[in-house]
C-alpha angles and dihedrals in degrees: 000000000000121000091245091055090049091049090051092051090052092052104252137095123257089224138358127225107238133176120266113262123195135178113232130192116284097016123191122234088259092053090052092050092051092051093046092049091049092050092047091050091048093051103036101025 
């Protein structure tokens, strides 16, 4: 059984489509927080 099939059986998605986030020059504090949250979500789920 593939991991995506197992995830589906358990009731959650193997991955989630999320918007592209990029860090641009001279970011604001808010921009940094958005990027850090996106990276955390990508790594830890």
